[in-house]
N, C-alpha and C positions, 0 to 999 in steps of 0.2 A: 492518038487513038489507034487501037488495034484494027486489023482488017476485018475480024469477025464481030466487032462490037456494034451495038446499036444504041441509039439515044433512048433514055428512059421513057420519053414521050411516045416512042414508037411501039412499045411493048403493049400487048393486049391485056385485058382484064384477067386476073388469075395468074399472070406470068410471074416468074421469079427471075430476077436479074442480079448477077454478081457484079458489083461495081469495079470498073477498071480505071476510071478517072473522071475528072471534072474540068470543065472549061469555065470556071466561075471565079471571080475575084472579090476582094473586099469583104464587107460586112456579111453579105449573103453567103460567101464561102465559109466564113467562120461559123455562121449559124448552122449551115448544113453539116459541117464537120462535127459540131457539138451534138447534133441530133443523130449522128451515126452514119452519115453518108460518106464513109471512108472506104478506100480501096480494099476489096476483099469481102466487105459486108454484103449480105443478100437483101434485096428490096423486093417486096411483093406489091404488085399493082392491084389495089382493092376495088376501086370504082372510079367512074368519071361522072362529072355533072351532066345533066341532060344536053347541054350544048358542047360537051367535051372538054371544057376548061373551067375550073381546075380539075385535077385528078387527085385521088387519095392513094397514098403509098404507106406501107408498113416497113419500118426498118428499126432494128433493135427494140422491139416491143413498143414502138411509138408510131402512132398514125399521124401523118402530116399531109396537108393539101399543098400541092405545088401547081403553079401556072405552067402552061406549055412552054412559055419563054424560059422558065427556070429548068424544067425537067428535060428540055431538049439539049441542055448543056452538061447533062450527067450521062456518062457512057458506061456500058457494061456488057457482059456476056449472058445471053439467054440460057438459063439452066433448067427451066421448067415452064410449061404453059406455051403460049404462042405469041409470035410477033404481030 
């Protein structure tokens, strides 16, 4: 993980994050890669549920809901919005 990177779960609503890596293994890793969570792709934080978990993200024109447990293992560089 890079010095300036943050976990996707820490990004604020409306933020744009360029993925720099993931700390996910197995079936979930394959699923996330298939959905577009690959190094260099940009993820937009769309909204969070009233209790904050899960949150909706847009990547490669796909909207996906991830739990905090999952999104805290995806790291990237903030390129727009706020942390």
